[in-house]
Structures are given as C-alpha cells and as structure tokens.
Residue, then its C-alpha position, 0 to 999 in steps of 0.5 A: m631238746k628235740k632230736q632233729p631227724s636224720k637225712s636218711s629218715k627225712a628222705a624216706a618220709d618224703v618218699q612215703e609222702t610222694k606215694a601218699i600224694l600219688n595215691s590221692m591223685e590217682a584216687h581223684l582221677t577216678y572220683s572227681i574227674s572220672k577219666y582214664s589217665a590217657l584222656a586227662t588234660t593238663h587242666d584235669w592234672y590241675e584240678i587233681a593236684a589242686r584237690t590233693a593239696r586241699d585235701r591236706m590243707a582241709e585236715r589242718w583246717m578242721e584242727t585250727m577251726q576246733t582249736y578256736y572253738r575250744d580255747d575261744p580266743k580273742r579273734v581278729y577279723y580283716l574286712s577287705l573289699e579285695f583279696l588278691v590272692g593270685r594263683t593257689f596251687s603253688n603257694a599251697a604246696l610251698n606252704l605245706e612244704l610239699h612242693g618237692e613231693f607234688k613235683q615227683a608225684l606228677h612227673e611220675l604221672g607223666q605231668n610237669i608241675e610248672a605246665v599244670s600250675e600254668m593252668e590256674f586262673d588268678a582269682g578275680l577277687g582284687n585288683g591293686g595293692l590293697g588287695r595284695l597287701a590283704a592276701c599277704f596279711l592272711d598269709s602272715m596271719a596264718t604263719l604266725e598262728l594267730p586266730c584270724y579270718g578274712y571276710g569279702i565278697r566272691y566275685e563272679y567276675g574280676m574287674f576286668h581282663q585287659k586287652i590292648e587293641d589298637g594301642q588302647q586298653v579294652e575291657h573284656p570279662d574276667n570270668w575266672l570262675r568259668y571252670g570252677n574253683p577247686w579251693e573253695f567250700p560252698r556253705p549253703e547252710v550259712l546264709y544271712p539276710v541283708k536288707f536294702h531300701g524300705r523305711v524306718v518306723q519309730f516305736t516306744s518299748e515296753d520299758g519307754t525306750l524309743r526304738h527303731h524298726w526298718v520295714d518294707t525292705e528288699e531282701i538279698m541273701a548272702m551266702a558263705y564260700d570258705t577257702p582255707v589259707p595255710g600259714f608256712g609249714g601248715k600247722t595253722v590253716n585259717n578262713m577266708r569266708l567270701w559271700a555271694a549274693k543269692s535271690s531270696r526266692d528262686f523265681d516268681l511262679r505267677y509269671f512262670n505259669q503265665g508264660d512269662y519265663i524271662q520276667a519269672v527269673a529277672d528278679k532272681n538275676a537282678s538280686e544276684n548281680l550284686s556279687k557279679v563284678l569287682y568294682p563295677n563302673d562308678s561313672t554313672e549313678m547306677g554304678k555308684e548305687l551298686r558299689l554302695k549296695q556292694q559294701y553294705f552287703f558283705v559288711s552285713a553278712s560279715l558282722q551277722d556272722i561274727l556275732y553268731r560266732y560270738k554268741k555260741h560262747h557268751a550270754t551277754w555283750d559285754e565281752l564283745p571287744n575282748k574277744v572280736a577285733i575287727q580291722l577295716n581295710d580302708t573305707h570300703p567296709a567303713i559302714s559296718i560301724a553303723e551296721l553293728m550299732r543297728l544290729l546291737v540296738d535295733i536287733h539285740g535290744l542294747g541301749w545306745d551308749h552301751a553299744w557305742n562303747l562296745t562298737t568303738r572298742t571293737f573296730s580299728y581302721t587302716n588309711h590308704t590314701l593322702m589325697p583328700e579327693a580320693l577319700e570316700t564319700w556318698k551322697v546323703s540322698l543315695f544313702e537315704a535311699i538305700l540305707p535309711r536306718h543307717l543314715e539315721i545312725i550316722y546322723a546320731i554318731n555325727f551329733q554326739f561326736l560334734r558335741q564332743v568336738m564343741h566341749t572341747f574346742p568351744g566357739d570354733n564353728e569352723l573346725l565343727r564344720r571341717m570334722s563333721l561326718i556330713d560335708e555340707n558343701g554342695d551336695r550333702r555327702i557323708r565322709m566315710a573316712h571320718l565316720a571310720i575314724v570316729g568309730s575306731h579305737t585306733v587308726n593307722g597309716v601304712a608308711q612313716l611318712h604317710t602316717e605323719l602326713m596324715k596327722s599333719t595334713i587330712f587328719s590333723d584336726f583328729n590328730r588334735l582331738w585324740p592325740g596317740k589314736i593315729l599309728n603307723m604299721t608300715n606295710g610288708i609283703t609275704p616272703r612265701r609268695w614273693l621270693n620262695q614261690a616267685n623267684p625259686a632259683l633265688a631262694e635255693l641260692i639264698s638257703a644254700n648259703i644261709g639257711t632256710g630261716w628267712i622264710r619265717n624271719l626275713d631279718e635273716l637276710q641280713k647274712l647276705r651283706a657279707l656275701a655281697k662282696d664274695a665273687a663267687f656268690r655275685k656270680a651265682f646271683g647274677a646267673v639267676k638274675r640272667a635266667n629270670k630275665e631269659r624267662l620273662a623275655a620268652m613270655i614277652e616273645e610268646t605274648l607281645h611277639i617282641r623280642v628283647n635282649p636279656d642283657s639290656l637293663f629291665d627297667i620295670q614300672i608295674k602298678r595301677i595306672h594313675e596320674y599320680k604314680r606318674q607313669l607319663l613321667n617314664v614315658l617322657h624319659v623314654i622319649t628323651l632317650y629316643n631323641r638322644i640316640r637318634q641325635g647321637t648325643h646318648p652315651n654308648t650305654a647298656p640297652r635299655t628295656v623299659i617294661i610298664g604294666g597296670k590297669a586303668a579304671p574303666g571310668y578313669v579317662m586320662a589314665k586310659r589315654i596314657i596307656r595309649l600314649i605308651n603304646n603309641v610310643a612303643e610302636i615307633v621306638n620299637n620299629d625305629p631302625l636307628i634305634g635297634d636294640r638299644l632301646k625298647l618300650l613294653f606294655i604287658p597287658n592284664y598286669n595281675v599276680s601271675n605276671a608279676e611273678r614273671i616280671v618281679p624276679a627279672a627286674d633291674l631297676s624298679e620304678q617308684i616315682s609317684t609325686a612325693g606326698t601322694e603314695a601311702s606306702g606302695t608294696g610293689n617297691m618291696k617285691l621288687s627290691l627284695n628280688g634284687a632290683l635297685t629302686i629309682g624313686t622319690l622320698d614318698g611312701a615306703n621308699i623312704e624306709i626302703m632307702e634307710e634299710v638298704g642304704e642311700e648309696n644303693f638307692f636312686l634318689f631324685g625329685l622334690t620332697a613332700d615339703e618341697v612339693a607343698r611349698l612350690r604349689a603354695s608358691g604358684y607353680n607354673p609349668w610353662d617355666y620348666y617348659h621354656g627352661n629345658t630344651e629336651l623337655r620342650q622338645v618331648l612335649d612338642m613331639i606328643a602335641s604335634g602327633y609324632f607318635s599318633p601321625d593318624e590322629p595328630d591331636r590324639f594326645q594333646s589333652i595330655v599336654d594340656a594337662l601339663l602345661c595348661h591345667g596346672d601339672h597337678y603331680l609336678l612331672l615337669a618340676d621333677y623331670a630334669s632330676y629324673v633324667a639326671c638320676q637316669e644317667r647314673v643308673d646307666a653308668l652303674y649298669c655299666r659297672p656289672e660287679e658293682w651293680l650286682q653288689k648293690s642288687i644283693l645289698n637290697v636283697a639283705g636290706m629288706g627284712k623290715f619289709s616282711s608282712d609278719r613284722t606288720i601283722r605282729q605289730y597290728a597284733e601287739q599294738i592295735w588287736h591285743v591278740g597272741p598266737v594259738p598254736v594248733c597241736 
C-alpha cells in the first residue's frame, strides 16, 4: 500500500512549488513580457501567470503525446464546430492542483489572483450548449486518461459581443484574440490543402477501375493551432487542435508591381475570411455558402491529419476502425463521411465497398435536436457548386442505401422518399442527419426522453431498419469547471464535510443527503449561497446600474434565446406578478429578482424581438414606485461562460421551461442544480432524469407532457380558448399588444401577440401558462420557509452524481468508441 505523504511534507512541497512558480513568473516577466515589475499591468501579470501554467501543462502534454505515439492505442477524435471553453487560467491551475500555489506566488508579487484571472477574455470558439458540452467532454476525456483529440476551427472572432442598446440586441465584433492567446501553440508546419469548387473528371485506371479526379479547384490552406487540455490531477494532457484558414499564396505580385496594392492582397484576405467568424449570419446566400465552406474546411483538414497520424503506424487501411473512432458532434461535421470516402477512394485508391466498410465502422453521430425544421439540410445546387465530388459520393451512398431499404421493405415507395438522403420536395436538399445516420455505426441521443422520441418520431424509419443502432448517452457537465472552479466556497464546504473524492467521482455527493438535515451544515450552505448572491448583485450594480436585494429569490433563466425555450413564458409570468402587486392581490411573499441572459442568432427576428420585450418590461417594472424591491427583471447582456460562473452559483430557482418534447437535453439545468438551485421545469430533455435523481418533491413540475403536447396539437389546439378562459392571461397579452410597455411605439410587440394568438402558438405557451403560474406560487410559498428550501437545495446538489460528464464519457468509451484508459507514467 502506497504511503500517503504527511501534512508537514506536503506543506513543504507546496512551499517549494510556490517558489518554483514564483521563479518562473519572474523569468517570464523578463523574457516574455520584458518589463520591470513596476511597469507591468494586471494584464501583463495574467500573461505571465498563463505562460507559467502553460509551461507546466506542456511537460505533461509532451509525455502524454509520446505515450500515445509509443503505445498506438485506439484514439477518439471529437469533431465539433464549437468548443465553448471559457477562460483557461483558473481551470488549468485547479486541474493541475496548483491554484493555491499560484495564488500565493501572485500575492508575493503584489497581485490578486481574482483580478489577474479577470483579465482573460472568454475564447470565442462557441456559442451555446453544444459547444459547452464539447468543452466538458474534453475535460472528462483527459481526466479519465482516454486518448482523445478535439478538432474544430480557430475563429478569429466569436459569434458576436452582445450589447443592449435602446432595449435591443446589437451585435459587435467579439475580437477575443486582440491581445493574443497564450494557451495556443501555432503549428505552421502542420498545413493541409482544402479544395472548393472545380469539376470532376472520370477516368479508367490501369486495373480497369473507374476513378474520379477533382480538378480546377480553389485551394485554401488549413494551419493547425494546438491547445493543451489538462485532466484533473494533470497526469494526462490531451490536445485540442483548431484550424485557421491561410491563403495558398501570400499575394499576387503582378498586381503589386502594377501599383494595385489593394488587389494584391484581396484574394489572400478573401480566403482567410473562412475562419474569421463563428456562425456567420446564414440568412443570405453568401452566408449559407460561408457556413458550408467552414464545415467542410475543418472536416477536411481534420481527416487529413487523422489519416496522416494513422499511417505513421500502419501500412494498410484495414485497422482504421480499430485505431480511430470519430465522433460527430451534431450534423455540422457530417460531410466528413463523404470526405473520408473521397480520401480513401480517390486519393488512396481503395475500392468503394472496402472504403465504405471502413467508414461506417469509424464514425458515430450525436444528434442534438428533435425539431425537424432544425435538422440541417443543404441545397443540392449549392453543394454542386462548392463540393461537386462530394455530391457524387452522396448520390452513390444514397443509391446503395435505398437499395438496401427497398430489399428490406419492398414496395414501400413512400418509405424510400422519407429515408432518402435527398429531399426531393421543392428545392432538392441534402439531409445531413440522414447522411450521418447512414454513415455511422452508432447514433446517440443526449437524454432518455430525447432518445426515445428520436426512435419513435424523427428517426423512426431508421430505427425500424436498424434496431439497436440508436442509443442514449445522457449529457453531463464537468464538476471541475461547474463546481470546483465556479463555486469555490461551496466546493470547500463540501470537501470539508465529505472529502475531495467528489471532484473525480461526483456520485460521492450522495453523502450530502444525510447533511441536509444537519442545521449547522444548512446554515453554512445558506451562508455560501448568500455570499454568491451578494457577488452577483455587485456585478449587476456595476454593469447594469441596478441595485438588487440579495435576500430576494434569484430566479434565473440563462440560455440561447429561442421560442421553444420559452423565455416569453417567463416574461408573461413577470407581468402577471407585476399586475398582482399593483392590484394588491399578490400575497406578501419574498421579493423576486428575475434574471434572463442569452444571445439571439443575428437573423432570428422573433428572438431579438423577445429580448427587446424583456428589456422594455424591465424598464417599466423596475422603475414603478408601487413595485419597489418586490420584483425586479434584468437582462444580463453578452451571456458567456464567465458570466455563467457568476450567475449559476447565485441561483435559487432554475428555469427549464421548454415545451415538452423540444429540448434534447439541456446542460444549464445540470449546472444550476449542481450549485443548489431548485428547478421549475417541464418533463423535457434531461429535466426528467434530474427530477428522478433529486426526488420529485424537490423539483417544481408543471405543464403538458410530450404525449399531451402531441395530442393537443393533433386535436386542433386553439390558443384563443386560453385567452378567453383566463382573465390574467388576457390582461397580460392585452397590455403587451396595447403598448403598455412600449408607449413610444404602441404596436412594437403586436407581432409577438399575433404569434401566440393568430399564428398557432406553436410552442403552447398559453396552454401551459396557468400551470406555470400556479407552480410559481408553490415556489413563492416554499421560499418563505427558508430551512425547508435549504434542505431541498442541498438534496439537489446531492442528487447530481449521474450528471457528471465523466459518467457520460465512460459510456461513450465503453458502448460506442470501445477505448480504454492509457495512463501516462
């Protein structure tokens, strides 16, 4: 049995490590920043601290990569258009278990670690839950010592920096790289050509095989930037490789010599725009073309890199599926199925059947949406112009696939039409989800309900053809980021009572169940929550110039703005409370602060209109002297990971109110519950499993079920029935429609009311309104019993063990990827 170090020896080691970090930072002050200490800014100290942490990661990173090269294990490649990693310094210091040492070293240099950490910009590499999930997965892969790589795009600008001007979302460039990025390692020697446009030439090879050659193409180079990803404990450090677009030549010297300096670099700039911005607005044809090019760009570079690495160890391609597992994070990288076929058949000369066998055994696909209208499709004409060879390959895949369907279910032409990779209705379009399913050996949903609905609704035909191909992998979040880092006071309280094992094994939180009945622990838990609320209140006052009461119920809804997520239902409730308080019919319950945050896609008009409504309602509510501090409504702009790390620990109530059957999983629900928020939610996504784990008595459930939603829609849902049948609802909608909240433009929000009353209320806000309001009354009543609320809050934390991304990744590794840990000595 290994002897544990004594407290005195550990303290001595900590002092020695602090001294080593101090020496490294002083060296970086001289050799990286080249300033005297007195001249160094806080941002300089961040750069110094980041480079010092990076140095320590790099040592383990090199050992990890050498181990993988030596042992040649099966490796996982996670392809994602987004990696919403947030800030790196605090996370790296905690995962390296050196946070205390960095804090002490900075203190000795006259710096505060919190102020230094605040200097880091959030990496503009993602937008929503899909990208944050990918970042959590990278953390878990490294912590579990799995040989995994993340592949994506190094966006120079994030989606956008959201500002609220005159109540409206205004998009500004998110120039997150303006001061550089100390975490990345440019790899100018890792460069791959990516082709677009051109035409396809057919020819017969010497052995009589028909071959294809993609010619007359435009070429862009993909250059790699590597970022180390440390697991907890720092033993394994994996790699996130991001691609930046580079011109295939610097500029046209002929234009330069003729004095046309602008045109000389125009082509260079145009090609490098490809990796400029995350999610360019695709409401125009030019935007759609750029989105498709981005997807193919990072897929092609990644696959070339994967095959290059494989060929270092293997003379033939036969072992590819036994050494390579590629996970498609949604349909954005689905074109990789056609690209791998192109590389294997056209470039490396494999026969079609052999290549297809290897391809389908290599890929697996994660679906993230239940809404048919959200499933990605591309016009055939656009594909033909940009990726003509890939269109031919997709046609060939479709031909063979439909022949299989025809043989299995003869005579069912309607089935062939539904399952085809090509949608023939109207403009012919390629169904990317169908391509991903056909080209993968396993398809997974991200919550139990989501997976069952996939099998019974949108992909029921595929489930009938391939029973067992669709599996469930309920999402998870990393406790390192979302408790150990985001909520250090709570992490310290938990560790002091049950030990630190929960950081690696979140099931350890079950031990808190017994402590929920302990008055002293409840008091300490409540004090942590109060301090977190004070911290958020200070941020709100500093940024929004609004003073909120930390004793009020902090009611939080933070997520991408979308109609199905129903931020609008939340606003209807706020207006209802406003009316009750003004009319004197609201009981004298605890005051409430409603906080909403999230971005709307630039081209999503209704979502942007909802943001404006939120802010216009807030303007009236927050300044009404009859309301005072009993009710506040706030919209926090530019919601991102760093903002979430302030908001989540302070939340009392977590709003997870999407229409049942629309949210695939959600991960915000997990983060908020892990930090002690009680959930008000529908039976949607992972809410169901959260309620099962924390107990129905510790969850505020309301609204229609997914089955009831389907039946109501099928029976002819009429929103006017709810409008006429509920006096409070009618008053709320009439106030919005009459311009009560927009007196300068009375009809500003008429389109929102029309969407609910005249255009079908597709997400059934009015049908769920009464249930939601009644559920909120139960919330109010419980919050007025603070000891009972605290007990339920602790039980929420205790029940979150299942929702660690470590558990999710173990399931992927065992059931889909078939990979095991590779310890790094």
